[in-house]
C-alpha positions in Angstrom: -19.6 -17.1 16.2 -21.1 -13.5 16.2 -18.8 -10.8 17.7 -20.1 -9.2 20.8 -19.6 -5.4 21.2 -17.5 -4.2 24.2 -16.9 -0.7 25.6 -13.1 -0.5 25.1 -10.3 -2.1 23.1 -6.6 -1.8 23.5 -4.6 -3.7 20.9 -1.4 -5.3 22.1 1.9 -3.8 21.1 3.1 -5.1 17.8 6.1 -7.2 17.7 8.9 -6.4 15.2 9.3 -8.9 12.5 12.5 -10.9 12.7 15.3 -10.2 10.2 16.7 -13.1 8.1 20.3 -12.6 7.3 22.6 -14.7 5.1 26.3 -14.8 5.8 29.1 -15.5 3.3 32.6 -16.6 3.8 35.4 -14.7 2.1 37.6 -16.5 -0.4 41.4 -16.5 -0.5 43.5 -15.9 -3.6 46.9 -17.3 -4.5 49.9 -15.8 -6.1 52.5 -17.4 -8.3 56.2 -16.5 -8.3 58.6 -17.3 -11.2 62.0 -18.5 -9.8 65.2 -17.6 -11.7 66.0 -21.2 -12.6 66.5 -22.6 -16.1 65.4 -25.9 -17.5 62.3 -28.2 -17.2 62.1 -27.6 -13.5 60.9 -24.0 -14.1 58.1 -25.2 -16.4 56.9 -27.8 -13.9 57.0 -25.3 -11.0 55.2 -22.6 -13.0 52.4 -25.0 -14.1 51.9 -26.1 -10.5 51.6 -22.5 -9.2 49.1 -21.6 -12.0 47.0 -24.6 -11.2 46.9 -23.7 -7.5 46.0 -20.1 -8.2 43.1 -21.2 -10.5 41.7 -23.4 -7.7 41.8 -20.5 -5.2 40.0 -18.1 -7.4 36.7 -19.9 -7.6 34.9 -17.2 -5.6 33.0 -17.3 -2.3 31.1 -20.4 -1.4 27.4 -19.5 -0.7 25.9 -21.4 2.2 22.7 -23.3 1.5 19.5 -22.0 3.1 18.4 -24.1 6.1 15.7 -26.6 5.6 12.9 -26.4 8.2 11.5 -29.8 8.9 8.9 -29.3 11.7 6.5 -26.8 13.0 6.1 -26.5 16.8 3.2 -28.6 18.1 1.8 -25.6 20.1 2.3 -21.9 19.3 0.8 -18.5 20.1 0.0 -16.1 17.2 -0.3 -12.4 17.9 -1.2 -9.8 15.3 -2.1 -6.2 15.0 -3.3 -4.0 12.2 -4.3 -0.3 12.1 -4.9 2.5 9.7 -7.2 5.4 8.7 -9.0 6.9 5.8 -9.1 10.5 4.3 -12.0 11.4 6.7 -10.0 10.6 9.8 -11.9 7.4 10.5 -9.5 4.8 12.1 -9.6 1.0 12.5 -7.5 -1.0 15.0 -7.4 -4.8 15.1 -5.8 -7.5 17.2 -5.4 -11.3 17.2 -4.4 -13.5 20.1 -4.7 -17.1 19.1 -3.3 -20.5 20.3 -2.7 -23.2 17.7 -2.3 -26.9 18.6 -1.1 -29.2 15.8 -2.2 -32.6 17.0 -1.6 -34.8 13.9 1.0 -35.0 11.2 -1.0 -36.0 8.2 1.8 -36.4 5.6 5.5 -35.8 5.1 7.7 -35.4 2.0 10.9 -33.6 1.4 8.9 -30.7 -0.1 5.9 -30.5 2.2 4.7 -31.5 5.8 1.0 -31.3 6.5 -0.7 -31.1 10.0 -4.2 -30.9 11.4 -5.2 -29.5 14.8 -7.3 -26.9 16.6 -7.1 -23.2 17.5 -8.7 -20.9 20.0 -8.4 -17.4 21.3 -9.6 -13.8 20.8 -10.0 -11.4 17.9 -11.0 -7.7 18.0 -11.6 -4.7 15.8 -12.3 -1.1 16.9 -13.6 1.6 14.5 -13.6 5.3 15.6 -14.6 8.5 13.9 -12.3 11.6 13.9 -14.0 12.9 17.0 -13.3 9.7 18.9 -16.8 8.2 18.8 -17.2 4.7 17.6 -17.5 1.1 18.7 -15.4 -2.1 19.1 -16.1 -5.7 18.5 -14.6 -8.6 20.4 -15.1 -12.3 19.9 -13.8 -15.6 21.3 -13.1 -18.2 18.6 -12.4 -21.9 18.4 -12.2 -24.3 15.5 -10.2 -26.8 13.4 -7.0 -25.8 11.6 -4.7 -27.1 9.0 -1.0 -26.2 8.6 1.4 -26.7 5.8 5.2 -26.4 6.0 7.0 -26.0 2.7 10.7 -26.2 1.8 12.9 -23.4 3.2 10.4 -22.5 5.9 7.3 -21.2 4.1 4.2 -21.8 6.2 0.5 -21.8 5.6 -2.1 -21.7 8.5 -5.6 -22.5 7.4 -8.9 -22.1 9.3 -11.6 -23.8 7.2 -14.6 -22.5 9.1 -13.7 -18.9 8.1 -13.6 -19.6 4.3 -17.3 -19.1 3.8 -18.1 -17.1 6.9 -20.3 -14.0 6.7 -18.3 -10.8 6.6 -14.9 -10.0 5.1 -13.3 -9.8 8.6 -13.7 -13.5 9.1 -12.9 -14.4 5.5 -9.5 -12.7 5.9 -8.8 -14.9 8.9 -9.2 -18.1 6.8 -5.5 -18.2 5.8 -2.2 -16.9 7.1 0.9 -17.1 4.8 4.3 -16.5 6.2 7.7 -17.9 7.1 9.1 -19.8 10.1 12.7 -20.0 11.3 14.7 -22.9 12.7 13.8 -21.9 16.3 10.0 -22.3 15.5 9.2 -18.6 15.3 6.9 -17.4 12.5 5.9 -14.1 10.9 3.8 -12.7 8.1 1.3 -10.1 7.1 -2.6 -10.0 7.3 -5.5 -7.9 6.3 -8.1 -6.7 8.8 -11.3 -6.1 6.8 -14.7 -4.8 8.0 -17.3 -7.0 9.6 -19.7 -5.7 6.9 -22.3 -4.5 9.5 -24.7 -1.7 8.9 -27.6 -2.0 11.4 -28.5 -1.1 15.0 -26.3 1.9 14.9 -23.2 -0.1 14.0 -21.6 0.7 10.7 -18.4 -1.1 9.6 -18.4 -1.5 5.8 -15.4 0.2 4.2 -12.2 0.6 6.1 -9.6 -2.1 5.3 -6.2 -1.9 7.2 -3.0 -3.9 6.9 -1.0 -5.5 9.7 1.6 -8.1 10.7 1.5 -11.2 12.8 4.1 -13.3 14.6 4.0 -16.6 16.4 6.3 -18.4 18.9 6.3 -21.8 20.5 4.2 -22.3 23.6 4.9 -24.9 26.3 
């Protein structure tokens, strides 16, 4: 679908990426005491205390990382990206997409694969230092594939964008990130130019980086 120019563009506020923390449990240590008693009883008691102390000094037990086994069947992905070049030219981009995963294609302990559809809006605005410029806005729809890997690594694939004309669309062919146990995901993306240079519209050089998040939708 070709993007249609609009007069204004306000990207939504970016959402902070979630922090992933790992907790550890402290270990206890044992002490041995030598009682002032003679004979074999002392040796048996000493050996027992040393054995107990050795068992207590194994160090902290590290919890295993949680295994994520499912993606939400419906979720909303929002993304923003912005930046400027040495000439003061700026680019701002936004994503607002709904993903629906309708079919679980395969499942193994290492990988779960889904297919479905997506739809929503994408936008990019390019402005010169004096504030002049233009913005592009497009509504999109198409098939998607999703892959959930061990420990929550997620891939979202939009096949129609793989060979699309323009780097803007090609960079929307794949989203790599991570998902937590509550079904929230996050990652980074690149907003590239539409590669246009005609009709007074020029967008061929400024590439900016951004972040995306998703959360389950009812």
